PLY file of the C-alpha trace (Angstrom):
ply
format ascii 1.0
element vertex 86
property float x
property float y
property float z
element edge 85
property int vertex1
property int vertex2
end_header
135.31 90.50 -13.66
132.07 92.33 -12.81
130.82 94.94 -15.30
130.55 98.40 -13.72
127.43 100.52 -14.17
128.20 104.17 -14.89
126.13 107.29 -15.43
127.34 110.80 -16.26
125.58 114.07 -15.51
126.13 117.79 -14.97
125.92 119.27 -11.48
126.59 122.53 -9.71
128.95 122.77 -6.76
128.84 125.72 -4.37
132.17 126.98 -3.01
131.83 130.02 -0.79
129.66 132.53 -2.64
130.45 131.06 -6.09
128.84 128.17 -7.98
130.79 125.95 -10.36
129.61 123.57 -13.08
131.00 120.02 -13.15
130.66 116.89 -15.25
130.35 113.98 -12.82
130.32 110.20 -13.26
128.53 107.80 -10.93
130.05 104.33 -10.70
128.83 101.34 -8.75
131.84 99.80 -7.03
131.46 96.88 -4.67
127.75 97.63 -4.27
128.21 101.34 -3.49
127.81 104.44 -5.66
131.04 106.43 -6.03
131.08 109.85 -7.70
134.07 111.07 -9.68
134.44 114.56 -11.15
135.33 114.15 -14.83
135.71 117.90 -15.53
135.32 121.25 -13.85
133.75 123.52 -16.49
134.16 126.76 -14.55
132.09 129.34 -12.70
128.41 129.13 -13.59
127.90 132.90 -13.72
130.81 133.39 -16.15
129.75 130.43 -18.31
126.22 131.85 -18.58
127.38 135.41 -19.26
129.84 134.35 -21.95
127.39 131.99 -23.70
129.73 129.03 -23.25
126.98 126.79 -21.80
124.83 127.33 -24.88
127.81 126.71 -27.18
128.65 123.47 -25.37
125.06 122.23 -25.59
124.88 123.04 -29.31
128.14 121.18 -29.85
126.99 118.12 -27.87
123.65 117.85 -29.67
125.51 116.62 -32.77
126.04 113.31 -30.97
122.51 112.85 -29.60
120.03 110.65 -31.42
117.11 111.56 -29.12
117.45 115.21 -28.08
117.90 118.53 -29.83
118.43 122.00 -28.39
116.00 124.66 -29.61
115.79 128.38 -28.81
113.81 128.28 -25.56
113.99 124.68 -24.48
114.98 121.09 -25.09
113.28 119.19 -27.91
112.89 115.48 -27.22
112.17 113.01 -29.99
109.77 110.29 -28.81
109.29 108.06 -31.82
106.66 109.79 -33.96
105.84 112.23 -31.15
107.89 115.12 -29.88
107.73 117.24 -26.75
109.40 120.47 -25.70
110.91 121.01 -22.23
111.67 124.54 -21.02
0 1
1 2
2 3
3 4
4 5
5 6
6 7
7 8
8 9
9 10
10 11
11 12
12 13
13 14
14 15
15 16
16 17
17 18
18 19
19 20
20 21
21 22
22 23
23 24
24 25
25 26
26 27
27 28
28 29
29 30
30 31
31 32
32 33
33 34
34 35
35 36
36 37
37 38
38 39
39 40
40 41
41 42
42 43
43 44
44 45
45 46
46 47
47 48
48 49
49 50
50 51
51 52
52 53
53 54
54 55
55 56
56 57
57 58
58 59
59 60
60 61
61 62
62 63
63 64
64 65
65 66
66 67
67 68
68 69
69 70
70 71
71 72
72 73
73 74
74 75
75 76
76 77
77 78
78 79
79 80
80 81
81 82
82 83
83 84
84 85
């Protein structure tokens, strides 16, 4: 059986005049990329206003060995070096 390559990411999806946040998985199946929505997180404007995006990112950083969320940006550990992304 062939091992499947997968990659997960966050994307926005516009529906009418609203934008929603989704967790999506890319899978290679029979030589083609297929996207599957893992979770609909909700309306982007409400998630931002309520602070839920920030809370989710803080929660997820506990499991990352390479990235950390700081006040104004993303802190990336690069061996002995570090860089900040805004």
